[in-house]
C-alpha angles and dihedrals in degrees: 000000000000091000090058095250124141113221115202124192114216141173086253102050127277134327123201124197118197105218092189092075123087113267093248092058100041116128137160123254108213127210115195112193091200099051090043088058096245096121131033098226135040086230088068094056094096118119114201105174140023121197133179112199127211089268088060091248114147118223129186129201114208143174091272106028153302123324129194127203118237133180124214125218090276092054093251115149125236135162131226128193106237102188094108093043094056099031095250115150117237108262141133109285114207103168139031124180139152131238126218090269093058095254118140119240109209121188138177147108094332100046140271123310135188115214122193111195121190128167093267105018142044123198123191126192129179107226103175137018 
């Protein structure tokens, strides 16, 4: 991403490699969706897709839903599942992309959805079963 970090989706959550560090001190930072309380089972910890939109917002598609990256006041990163917030059913998300209007296209085991995210509103439409 723009901060020179490599984000890697795994079957056990997410790994982040900071490419700004010297090679002899490089290490992965690991995010486990299960131990962070974001999913109810370790089987749901899989991350399939990582997408950074044109607003530089990072999104993750996992075995049980859609996650969004947030930063706290100290700049620390955390993730939150946003399915309930936007009205998206919990399902395995395999692809995330963006159309020319800045809307997210989210696809997986339960169909294809179009998500429009503005500062104050979020609008979700199912476009294919």
